[in-house]
Short mmCIF file of the C-alpha atoms (twelve columns), coordinates in Angstrom:
data_MODEL
# 
_entry.id   MODEL 
# 
loop_
_atom_site.group_PDB 
_atom_site.id 
_atom_site.type_symbol 
_atom_site.label_atom_id 
_atom_site.label_alt_id 
_atom_site.label_comp_id 
_atom_site.label_asym_id 
_atom_site.label_seq_id 
_atom_site.Cartn_x 
_atom_site.Cartn_y 
_atom_site.Cartn_z 
_atom_site.pdbx_PDB_model_num 
ATOM 1   C CA . MET A 1   132.282 111.262 120.503 1 
ATOM 2   C CA . SER A 2   129.397 111.192 123.432 1 
ATOM 3   C CA . SER A 3   128.070 108.240 124.646 1 
ATOM 4   C CA . ARG A 4   125.090 107.337 123.331 1 
ATOM 5   C CA . TYR A 5   126.376 107.211 120.347 1 
ATOM 6   C CA . ALA A 6   128.689 104.394 118.779 1 
ATOM 7   C CA . ALA A 7   130.710 104.895 115.001 1 
ATOM 8   C CA . VAL A 8   130.801 101.589 113.327 1 
ATOM 9   C CA . ARG A 9   133.701 101.725 110.020 1 
ATOM 10  C CA . TRP A 10  134.699 99.575  107.520 1 
ATOM 11  C CA . PRO A 11  138.736 101.729 106.180 1 
ATOM 12  C CA . ARG A 12  139.242 98.976  103.238 1 
ATOM 13  C CA . LEU A 13  135.834 99.300  101.744 1 
ATOM 14  C CA . LYS A 14  135.680 103.029 102.992 1 
ATOM 15  C CA . LEU A 15  132.515 103.370 104.710 1 
ATOM 16  C CA . SER A 16  130.890 105.113 108.222 1 
ATOM 17  C CA . PHE A 17  128.310 105.587 109.799 1 
ATOM 18  C CA . ILE A 18  127.206 107.034 113.635 1 
ATOM 19  C CA . PHE A 19  123.944 104.824 114.393 1 
ATOM 20  C CA . GLU A 20  122.138 105.471 118.198 1 
ATOM 21  C CA . LYS A 21  122.726 103.133 120.690 1 
ATOM 22  C CA . LYS A 22  119.335 103.437 121.742 1 
ATOM 23  C CA . SER A 23  118.072 102.888 118.294 1 
ATOM 24  C CA . ALA A 24  119.874 100.733 117.852 1 
ATOM 25  C CA . TRP A 25  119.112 98.719  120.953 1 
ATOM 26  C CA . MET A 26  115.667 99.226  119.652 1 
ATOM 27  C CA . ILE A 27  116.193 97.993  116.667 1 
ATOM 28  C CA . MET A 28  117.143 94.436  118.370 1 
ATOM 29  C CA . PHE A 29  114.053 93.715  120.202 1 
ATOM 30  C CA . LEU A 30  111.791 95.136  117.036 1 
ATOM 31  C CA . LEU A 31  113.864 91.996  115.561 1 
ATOM 32  C CA . LEU A 32  113.295 89.316  118.485 1 
ATOM 33  C CA . VAL A 33  109.844 90.374  118.395 1 
ATOM 34  C CA . LEU A 34  109.040 89.294  114.933 1 
ATOM 35  C CA . ALA A 35  111.047 85.977  115.628 1 
ATOM 36  C CA . LEU A 36  109.480 85.357  118.538 1 
ATOM 37  C CA . LEU A 37  105.509 86.636  116.245 1 
ATOM 38  C CA . SER A 38  106.805 83.690  114.173 1 
ATOM 39  C CA . ILE A 39  106.891 81.208  115.818 1 
ATOM 40  C CA . PHE A 40  103.352 82.130  117.546 1 
ATOM 41  C CA . SER A 41  102.386 82.564  114.176 1 
ATOM 42  C CA . VAL A 42  103.312 79.136  112.250 1 
ATOM 43  C CA . GLY A 43  102.247 76.923  114.842 1 
ATOM 44  C CA . ILE A 44  98.114  78.731  115.175 1 
ATOM 45  C CA . GLY A 45  95.579  77.471  112.972 1 
ATOM 46  C CA . THR A 46  92.867  73.959  112.864 1 
ATOM 47  C CA . LEU A 47  95.946  71.872  114.155 1 
ATOM 48  C CA . TYR A 48  97.557  73.248  116.756 1 
ATOM 49  C CA . ILE A 49  101.685 73.539  116.958 1 
ATOM 50  C CA . SER A 50  103.398 74.195  120.762 1 
ATOM 51  C CA . PRO A 51  105.786 77.300  120.215 1 
ATOM 52  C CA . LEU A 52  108.982 74.006  121.127 1 
ATOM 53  C CA . ARG A 53  107.913 71.167  118.726 1 
ATOM 54  C CA . THR A 54  107.251 74.246  116.370 1 
ATOM 55  C CA . ILE A 55  111.035 75.165  116.590 1 
ATOM 56  C CA . GLN A 56  111.745 71.483  116.793 1 
ATOM 57  C CA . VAL A 57  110.435 71.573  113.185 1 
ATOM 58  C CA . MET A 58  112.416 74.354  111.983 1 
ATOM 59  C CA . LEU A 59  115.596 73.512  113.214 1 
ATOM 60  C CA . GLY A 60  115.006 70.783  110.833 1 
ATOM 61  C CA . THR A 61  114.391 67.588  113.332 1 
ATOM 62  C CA . ASP A 62  111.138 64.982  112.360 1 
ATOM 63  C CA . ALA A 63  111.556 66.932  108.626 1 
ATOM 64  C CA . GLY A 64  108.808 64.072  107.275 1 
ATOM 65  C CA . SER A 65  106.356 63.634  109.841 1 
ATOM 66  C CA . MET A 66  103.455 66.096  109.410 1 
ATOM 67  C CA . GLU A 67  103.995 69.473  111.471 1 
ATOM 68  C CA . ALA A 68  106.190 70.020  109.630 1 
ATOM 69  C CA . ASN A 69  104.496 69.686  106.419 1 
ATOM 70  C CA . ILE A 70  102.271 71.663  107.793 1 
ATOM 71  C CA . ILE A 71  104.572 74.372  108.511 1 
ATOM 72  C CA . TRP A 72  106.779 74.375  105.178 1 
ATOM 73  C CA . ASN A 73  104.751 73.732  102.693 1 
ATOM 74  C CA . PHE A 74  101.914 76.011  103.983 1 
ATOM 75  C CA . ARG A 75  102.095 78.428  107.184 1 
ATOM 76  C CA . MET A 76  105.735 79.263  106.628 1 
ATOM 77  C CA . PRO A 77  105.176 80.345  103.067 1 
ATOM 78  C CA . ARG A 78  102.517 82.249  104.281 1 
ATOM 79  C CA . LEU A 79  104.177 84.387  106.813 1 
ATOM 80  C CA . VAL A 80  107.681 85.026  104.752 1 
ATOM 81  C CA . MET A 81  105.394 86.163  101.800 1 
ATOM 82  C CA . ALA A 82  103.082 88.878  104.221 1 
ATOM 83  C CA . GLY A 83  106.886 89.553  105.965 1 
ATOM 84  C CA . LEU A 84  107.998 90.272  102.659 1 
ATOM 85  C CA . ALA A 85  105.534 92.359  101.462 1 
ATOM 86  C CA . GLY A 86  104.856 94.203  104.649 1 
ATOM 87  C CA . MET A 87  108.884 95.274  104.598 1 
ATOM 88  C CA . ALA A 88  108.008 96.267  100.576 1 
ATOM 89  C CA . LEU A 89  105.126 98.980  101.797 1 
ATOM 90  C CA . ALA A 90  107.073 100.005 104.401 1 
ATOM 91  C CA . LEU A 91  109.835 101.017 102.719 1 
ATOM 92  C CA . SER A 92  107.532 102.321 99.525  1 
ATOM 93  C CA . GLY A 93  106.219 105.103 102.477 1 
ATOM 94  C CA . THR A 94  109.061 106.335 103.572 1 
ATOM 95  C CA . ILE A 95  110.386 106.507 100.592 1 
ATOM 96  C CA . LEU A 96  107.159 108.519 99.685  1 
ATOM 97  C CA . GLN A 97  106.802 110.837 102.966 1 
ATOM 98  C CA . ALA A 98  110.664 111.798 102.491 1 
ATOM 99  C CA . VAL A 99  110.856 113.018 99.237  1 
ATOM 100 C CA . VAL A 100 106.334 114.307 99.216  1 
ATOM 101 C CA . ARG A 101 107.851 116.147 102.712 1 
ATOM 102 C CA . ASN A 102 104.340 115.814 103.487 1 
ATOM 103 C CA . PRO A 103 103.133 112.623 106.299 1 
ATOM 104 C CA . LEU A 104 100.224 111.602 104.514 1 
ATOM 105 C CA . ALA A 105 102.289 110.455 101.830 1 
ATOM 106 C CA . SER A 106 101.510 106.101 101.026 1 
ATOM 107 C CA . PRO A 107 101.548 104.280 97.843  1 
ATOM 108 C CA . ASP A 108 98.373  103.681 98.274  1 
ATOM 109 C CA . VAL A 109 96.643  107.457 99.357  1 
ATOM 110 C CA . ILE A 110 98.257  109.477 96.221  1 
ATOM 111 C CA . GLY A 111 97.913  106.305 93.327  1 
ATOM 112 C CA . VAL A 112 101.347 104.227 93.273  1 
ATOM 113 C CA . THR A 113 98.623  101.183 94.476  1 
ATOM 114 C CA . SER A 114 95.764  101.745 92.764  1 
ATOM 115 C CA . GLY A 115 98.306  101.817 89.368  1 
ATOM 116 C CA . ALA A 116 100.015 98.878  90.482  1 
ATOM 117 C CA . ALA A 117 96.584  97.432  91.073  1 
ATOM 118 C CA . MET A 118 94.923  98.179  87.862  1 
ATOM 119 C CA . MET A 119 97.570  96.426  86.453  1 
ATOM 120 C CA . ALA A 120 97.170  93.779  87.433  1 
ATOM 121 C CA . VAL A 121 93.915  93.834  87.635  1 
ATOM 122 C CA . LEU A 122 94.030  93.825  83.727  1 
ATOM 123 C CA . TYR A 123 96.165  91.207  83.327  1 
ATOM 124 C CA . LEU A 124 94.030  89.239  85.595  1 
ATOM 125 C CA . ALA A 125 90.940  89.435  83.138  1 
ATOM 126 C CA . VAL A 126 93.200  89.514  80.340  1 
ATOM 127 C CA . PHE A 127 95.391  86.446  80.767  1 
ATOM 128 C CA . ASN A 128 92.974  84.334  83.591  1 
ATOM 129 C CA . VAL A 129 96.503  83.427  85.901  1 
ATOM 130 C CA . LYS A 130 97.575  80.918  83.783  1 
ATOM 131 C CA . THR A 131 100.932 82.558  82.243  1 
ATOM 132 C CA . SER A 132 103.518 82.391  84.327  1 
ATOM 133 C CA . ILE A 133 103.582 83.863  87.715  1 
ATOM 134 C CA . VAL A 134 106.273 86.332  87.314  1 
ATOM 135 C CA . TRP A 135 105.684 88.485  84.188  1 
ATOM 136 C CA . MET A 136 102.140 89.462  86.541  1 
ATOM 137 C CA . PRO A 137 104.549 91.867  89.316  1 
ATOM 138 C CA . LEU A 138 106.426 93.443  86.160  1 
ATOM 139 C CA . PHE A 139 103.029 94.281  84.732  1 
ATOM 140 C CA . ALA A 140 102.136 96.142  88.686  1 
ATOM 141 C CA . PHE A 141 105.524 97.696  88.352  1 
ATOM 142 C CA . ALA A 142 104.595 98.984  84.820  1 
ATOM 143 C CA . GLY A 143 101.417 100.537 86.531  1 
ATOM 144 C CA . ALA A 144 102.918 101.851 89.410  1 
ATOM 145 C CA . ALA A 145 105.747 103.361 87.999  1 
ATOM 146 C CA . ALA A 146 103.546 104.926 85.091  1 
ATOM 147 C CA . VAL A 147 100.913 106.786 87.365  1 
ATOM 148 C CA . SER A 148 104.743 107.859 89.692  1 
ATOM 149 C CA . ALA A 149 105.431 109.043 86.146  1 
ATOM 150 C CA . PHE A 150 102.245 111.050 85.821  1 
ATOM 151 C CA . ILE A 151 102.262 112.096 89.386  1 
ATOM 152 C CA . TYR A 152 105.791 113.794 89.249  1 
ATOM 153 C CA . PHE A 153 105.572 115.410 85.337  1 
ATOM 154 C CA . GLY A 154 102.078 116.687 86.808  1 
ATOM 155 C CA . ALA A 155 103.316 118.442 89.664  1 
ATOM 156 C CA . TRP A 156 106.348 120.166 87.587  1 
ATOM 157 C CA . LYS A 157 106.760 123.606 87.579  1 
ATOM 158 C CA . LYS A 158 110.398 124.003 87.480  1 
ATOM 159 C CA . GLY A 159 110.293 121.686 89.384  1 
ATOM 160 C CA . VAL A 160 108.059 118.679 91.273  1 
ATOM 161 C CA . SER A 161 106.772 121.009 94.110  1 
ATOM 162 C CA . PRO A 162 105.755 118.052 96.867  1 
ATOM 163 C CA . MET A 163 102.317 119.682 97.929  1 
ATOM 164 C CA . ARG A 164 101.081 119.556 93.971  1 
ATOM 165 C CA . MET A 165 103.072 115.592 94.092  1 
ATOM 166 C CA . ILE A 166 100.079 114.681 96.018  1 
ATOM 167 C CA . LEU A 167 97.154  116.917 95.628  1 
ATOM 168 C CA . VAL A 168 97.901  115.429 91.432  1 
ATOM 169 C CA . GLY A 169 98.411  112.017 93.608  1 
ATOM 170 C CA . LEU A 170 95.108  112.195 95.047  1 
ATOM 171 C CA . GLY A 171 93.230  113.181 92.131  1 
ATOM 172 C CA . VAL A 172 94.865  110.551 89.719  1 
ATOM 173 C CA . THR A 173 94.303  107.687 92.869  1 
ATOM 174 C CA . ALA A 174 90.008  108.710 93.019  1 
ATOM 175 C CA . LEU A 175 89.684  108.119 89.183  1 
ATOM 176 C CA . LEU A 176 92.170  104.453 88.339  1 
ATOM 177 C CA . GLU A 177 89.627  103.793 90.930  1 
ATOM 178 C CA . ALA A 178 86.036  104.849 89.594  1 
ATOM 179 C CA . LEU A 179 87.896  103.182 85.792  1 
ATOM 180 C CA . LYS A 180 88.540  99.912  87.630  1 
ATOM 181 C CA . THR A 181 85.555  99.824  89.221  1 
ATOM 182 C CA . ILE A 182 83.812  100.465 85.591  1 
ATOM 183 C CA . PHE A 183 86.441  97.530  84.662  1 
ATOM 184 C CA . LEU A 184 85.023  94.583  86.990  1 
ATOM 185 C CA . ILE A 185 81.554  95.750  86.356  1 
ATOM 186 C CA . PHE A 186 81.758  95.021  82.856  1 
ATOM 187 C CA . SER A 187 83.586  91.941  83.633  1 
ATOM 188 C CA . PRO A 188 83.081  87.836  83.534  1 
ATOM 189 C CA . ILE A 189 81.449  87.526  87.263  1 
ATOM 190 C CA . PHE A 190 84.641  84.782  87.873  1 
ATOM 191 C CA . VAL A 191 87.237  87.896  87.403  1 
ATOM 192 C CA . THR A 192 84.601  90.439  88.825  1 
ATOM 193 C CA . SER A 193 85.441  88.411  91.940  1 
ATOM 194 C CA . GLN A 194 88.477  87.185  92.337  1 
ATOM 195 C CA . ALA A 195 90.008  90.605  91.104  1 
ATOM 196 C CA . LYS A 196 87.248  92.147  94.213  1 
ATOM 197 C CA . ILE A 197 89.020  89.369  97.169  1 
ATOM 198 C CA . TRP A 198 92.422  90.217  95.597  1 
ATOM 199 C CA . ILE A 199 92.548  94.277  96.008  1 
ATOM 200 C CA . THR A 200 91.339  93.713  99.083  1 
ATOM 201 C CA . GLY A 201 94.296  92.669  100.017 1 
ATOM 202 C CA . THR A 202 95.004  89.305  100.981 1 
ATOM 203 C CA . VAL A 203 98.012  86.847  102.021 1 
ATOM 204 C CA . TYR A 204 95.634  83.464  100.716 1 
ATOM 205 C CA . GLY A 205 97.197  80.676  98.669  1 
ATOM 206 C CA . ALA A 206 100.697 81.834  99.086  1 
ATOM 207 C CA . ASN A 207 103.696 79.779  97.655  1 
ATOM 208 C CA . TRP A 208 107.115 79.517  97.651  1 
ATOM 209 C CA . THR A 209 107.162 79.866  94.160  1 
ATOM 210 C CA . SER A 210 105.520 83.095  94.803  1 
ATOM 211 C CA . VAL A 211 107.863 83.766  97.659  1 
ATOM 212 C CA . LYS A 212 110.579 82.799  95.089  1 
ATOM 213 C CA . PHE A 213 109.177 85.363  92.211  1 
ATOM 214 C CA . PHE A 214 108.519 87.811  94.365  1 
ATOM 215 C CA . THR A 215 112.338 88.177  96.642  1 
ATOM 216 C CA . PRO A 216 114.329 89.164  93.796  1 
ATOM 217 C CA . TRP A 217 112.608 92.916  92.871  1 
ATOM 218 C CA . LEU A 218 113.280 92.720  97.123  1 
ATOM 219 C CA . LEU A 219 117.111 92.008  96.803  1 
ATOM 220 C CA . LEU A 220 117.342 94.125  93.796  1 
ATOM 221 C CA . PHE A 221 115.781 97.452  95.246  1 
ATOM 222 C CA . VAL A 222 117.086 97.443  98.791  1 
ATOM 223 C CA . PRO A 223 120.482 98.104  98.856  1 
ATOM 224 C CA . LEU A 224 119.867 100.737 96.104  1 
ATOM 225 C CA . LEU A 225 117.515 102.315 98.539  1 
ATOM 226 C CA . PHE A 226 120.028 101.862 101.377 1 
ATOM 227 C CA . VAL A 227 121.839 103.675 99.098  1 
ATOM 228 C CA . PHE A 228 119.575 106.720 99.002  1 
ATOM 229 C CA . ALA A 229 119.421 106.680 102.596 1 
ATOM 230 C CA . GLY A 230 121.146 110.399 103.261 1 
ATOM 231 C CA . ARG A 231 119.484 111.641 99.573  1 
ATOM 232 C CA . MET A 232 116.948 111.226 101.556 1 
ATOM 233 C CA . ASN A 233 117.851 112.713 104.502 1 
ATOM 234 C CA . ILE A 234 119.118 115.852 101.978 1 
ATOM 235 C CA . GLN A 235 115.746 115.733 100.414 1 
ATOM 236 C CA . VAL A 236 113.297 116.614 103.678 1 
ATOM 237 C CA . LEU A 237 114.941 120.026 104.089 1 
ATOM 238 C CA . GLY A 238 113.315 121.530 101.350 1 
ATOM 239 C CA . ASN A 239 113.893 122.067 97.691  1 
ATOM 240 C CA . GLU A 240 116.339 125.459 98.629  1 
ATOM 241 C CA . LEU A 241 118.837 124.182 100.641 1 
ATOM 242 C CA . PRO A 242 119.532 120.709 98.697  1 
ATOM 243 C CA . VAL A 243 120.867 123.253 96.044  1 
ATOM 244 C CA . VAL A 244 122.933 124.044 98.346  1 
ATOM 245 C CA . LEU A 245 124.515 121.705 99.213  1 
ATOM 246 C CA . GLY A 246 124.893 119.983 96.267  1 
ATOM 247 C CA . GLY A 247 122.440 117.884 95.832  1 
ATOM 248 C CA . ARG A 248 120.638 117.527 92.076  1 
ATOM 249 C CA . ILE A 249 117.577 117.268 94.508  1 
ATOM 250 C CA . GLN A 250 114.769 117.026 90.628  1 
ATOM 251 C CA . LEU A 251 117.067 113.706 89.585  1 
ATOM 252 C CA . GLN A 252 117.669 111.574 92.986  1 
ATOM 253 C CA . ARG A 253 114.105 112.277 93.793  1 
ATOM 254 C CA . PHE A 254 112.426 110.975 90.380  1 
ATOM 255 C CA . ALA A 255 114.811 108.555 91.361  1 
ATOM 256 C CA . LEU A 256 113.263 107.525 94.976  1 
ATOM 257 C CA . LEU A 257 109.838 107.413 93.568  1 
ATOM 258 C CA . VAL A 258 111.059 104.907 90.373  1 
ATOM 259 C CA . THR A 259 112.306 103.119 93.842  1 
ATOM 260 C CA . ALA A 260 109.022 103.620 95.854  1 
ATOM 261 C CA . ALA A 261 106.886 101.910 92.409  1 
ATOM 262 C CA . ALA A 262 109.111 99.642  92.464  1 
ATOM 263 C CA . LEU A 263 108.979 98.287  95.927  1 
ATOM 264 C CA . ALA A 264 105.076 99.150  96.267  1 
ATOM 265 C CA . GLY A 265 104.205 97.083  92.144  1 
ATOM 266 C CA . SER A 266 105.807 94.808  93.419  1 
ATOM 267 C CA . ALA A 267 104.170 93.832  96.889  1 
ATOM 268 C CA . VAL A 268 99.943  95.103  95.606  1 
ATOM 269 C CA . ALA A 269 101.192 92.243  92.414  1 
ATOM 270 C CA . PHE A 270 101.356 89.401  95.363  1 
ATOM 271 C CA . VAL A 271 99.365  89.729  97.662  1 
ATOM 272 C CA . GLY A 272 96.803  92.458  96.164  1 
ATOM 273 C CA . GLY A 273 96.475  96.440  97.212  1 
ATOM 274 C CA . ILE A 274 97.044  95.822  101.372 1 
ATOM 275 C CA . GLY A 275 96.018  99.776  102.259 1 
ATOM 276 C CA . PHE A 276 97.399  101.606 104.902 1 
ATOM 277 C CA . VAL A 277 100.618 99.654  105.555 1 
ATOM 278 C CA . GLY A 278 102.794 102.098 104.007 1 
ATOM 279 C CA . LEU A 279 101.532 105.534 106.027 1 
ATOM 280 C CA . MET A 280 101.810 103.542 109.452 1 
ATOM 281 C CA . ALA A 281 105.259 102.296 109.140 1 
ATOM 282 C CA . PRO A 282 106.864 105.467 108.539 1 
ATOM 283 C CA . HIS A 283 104.996 107.059 111.730 1 
ATOM 284 C CA . LEU A 284 105.418 103.915 114.007 1 
ATOM 285 C CA . SER A 285 109.087 104.018 113.395 1 
ATOM 286 C CA . ARG A 286 110.094 107.276 114.024 1 
ATOM 287 C CA . ARG A 287 108.541 107.711 117.074 1 
ATOM 288 C CA . LEU A 288 111.033 104.297 117.743 1 
ATOM 289 C CA . VAL A 289 114.216 105.335 116.314 1 
ATOM 290 C CA . GLY A 290 113.755 109.385 115.044 1 
ATOM 291 C CA . GLY A 291 113.788 110.279 111.641 1 
ATOM 292 C CA . SER A 292 117.600 109.705 110.374 1 
ATOM 293 C CA . HIS A 293 116.512 107.738 107.363 1 
ATOM 294 C CA . GLY A 294 119.676 104.693 107.923 1 
ATOM 295 C CA . LEU A 295 117.885 103.184 110.392 1 
ATOM 296 C CA . LEU A 296 114.716 104.688 110.114 1 
ATOM 297 C CA . LEU A 297 114.397 102.036 107.497 1 
ATOM 298 C CA . ILE A 298 115.433 99.176  108.718 1 
ATOM 299 C CA . CYS A 299 112.326 100.319 111.492 1 
ATOM 300 C CA . SER A 300 110.179 100.748 109.460 1 
ATOM 301 C CA . ALA A 301 110.733 97.562  107.018 1 
ATOM 302 C CA . ILE A 302 110.068 95.251  110.481 1 
ATOM 303 C CA . VAL A 303 107.141 97.225  111.535 1 
ATOM 304 C CA . GLY A 304 105.864 96.709  108.028 1 
ATOM 305 C CA . GLY A 305 106.675 92.824  108.357 1 
ATOM 306 C CA . LEU A 306 105.081 92.711  112.035 1 
ATOM 307 C CA . LEU A 307 101.656 94.312  110.427 1 
ATOM 308 C CA . LEU A 308 101.135 92.677  108.006 1 
ATOM 309 C CA . MET A 309 102.225 89.723  109.276 1 
ATOM 310 C CA . THR A 310 99.918  90.474  112.492 1 
ATOM 311 C CA . ALA A 311 96.613  90.866  110.353 1 
ATOM 312 C CA . ASP A 312 97.204  87.883  107.997 1 
ATOM 313 C CA . LEU A 313 97.084  85.997  111.779 1 
ATOM 314 C CA . ILE A 314 94.405  87.722  113.540 1 
ATOM 315 C CA . GLY A 315 92.636  86.866  109.352 1 
ATOM 316 C CA . ARG A 316 93.265  83.531  109.160 1 
ATOM 317 C CA . THR A 317 92.524  83.331  113.061 1 
ATOM 318 C CA . ILE A 318 89.921  84.902  113.908 1 
ATOM 319 C CA . PHE A 319 86.683  84.141  112.417 1 
ATOM 320 C CA . ALA A 320 88.346  80.380  111.745 1 
ATOM 321 C CA . PRO A 321 87.187  78.500  109.220 1 
ATOM 322 C CA . ARG A 322 86.207  81.996  107.455 1 
ATOM 323 C CA . ASP A 323 89.461  83.393  106.314 1 
ATOM 324 C CA . VAL A 324 89.323  87.201  106.167 1 
ATOM 325 C CA . PRO A 325 92.055  89.198  103.693 1 
ATOM 326 C CA . ALA A 326 95.210  90.537  105.550 1 
ATOM 327 C CA . GLY A 327 94.081  93.905  103.644 1 
ATOM 328 C CA . VAL A 328 90.398  94.313  106.680 1 
ATOM 329 C CA . PHE A 329 92.271  94.551  109.479 1 
ATOM 330 C CA . THR A 330 95.105  97.594  108.355 1 
ATOM 331 C CA . ALA A 331 92.400  99.216  107.278 1 
ATOM 332 C CA . VAL A 332 90.262  98.834  110.127 1 
ATOM 333 C CA . ILE A 333 93.345  99.974  111.772 1 
ATOM 334 C CA . GLY A 334 95.153  102.350 108.745 1 
ATOM 335 C CA . ALA A 335 91.887  104.387 108.534 1 
ATOM 336 C CA . PRO A 336 91.513  106.076 111.724 1 
ATOM 337 C CA . PHE A 337 95.051  106.800 112.145 1 
ATOM 338 C CA . PHE A 338 95.192  108.958 108.382 1 
ATOM 339 C CA . LEU A 339 92.761  110.523 110.267 1 
ATOM 340 C CA . TYR A 340 94.454  110.803 113.309 1 
ATOM 341 C CA . LEU A 341 96.937  112.141 110.850 1 
ATOM 342 C CA . LEU A 342 95.340  114.840 109.018 1 
ATOM 343 C CA . VAL A 343 93.798  116.099 112.030 1 
ATOM 344 C CA . LYS A 344 97.597  116.804 113.641 1 
ATOM 345 C CA . THR A 345 98.485  118.026 110.412 1 
ATOM 346 C CA . LYS A 346 95.722  120.633 110.174 1 
ATOM 347 C CA . LYS A 347 96.169  122.073 113.620 1 
ATOM 348 C CA . LYS A 348 99.812  122.525 113.095 1 
ATOM 349 C CA . THR A 349 98.656  124.525 109.306 1 
ATOM 350 C CA . GLU A 350 96.284  126.814 111.482 1 
# 
């Protein structure tokens, strides 16, 4: 085997995989950046806490101090929620780009996020957040799953064409955005104001309870996603070759769409309609580790977490004491990125 690659084998578990050493080192570097950003982020705020003092508090020394209270009860849950939500959105985008085979695909572009947001807004209006927060991701997942199913079957014609899927998704997104606007117009003013901020996407108000209810969704679907990593490599080959290789392409595609809907829907339930993370993270990750979905999924998750954590850090510090929703900054970066991809894709097809 070339010195460029390394192999890991577990004979007892009958597992083995090959990875590129350069990509593995890139993953390690990104994890280091993630750790440094976390230390820096929880120390920044109205009360500045030095990185050394932050590390001391995180290691458990001086647990009863004011700094420990601020870090563990206010800043850390917000940081963790931003990281987990960014990871979920990035993984969802990676799935959709593999299934749809279109670089413009992401949960917010083809309507998955809009479906989740629509149901979450209904939840806010009907229950007024008086019921347990545990039900909100279920509502959001139901919306995301319903939209995904509609897109899937709406694009069906002797199988699902990726191009038809993205066209149906764009139409569904436009319809849901119009319905959501009409719903907000006729809602009470307190629901409208609350929903508007939430739809933009924000990690403000995240606490350990939110993290506790969000984490099981990741624990359930992320391991399942890595089981499908090999299937995702087959999906990008098109419709004919996977069938020749023995792949049950339509069943695999449906399972991947359900996983993407679950990840995007649960993230939207807790942080709102944050856009473009699912679009940017997979593209940036392919530049770093290549297109094989084993390491690509890991890299996309880390990059997605970094993007949302950085956006939230900028939002709560650059205009302090105002807290600007993180979704504003992901949109500022993501919209030009989307236009760049659109122009690039158009040139390739000409």
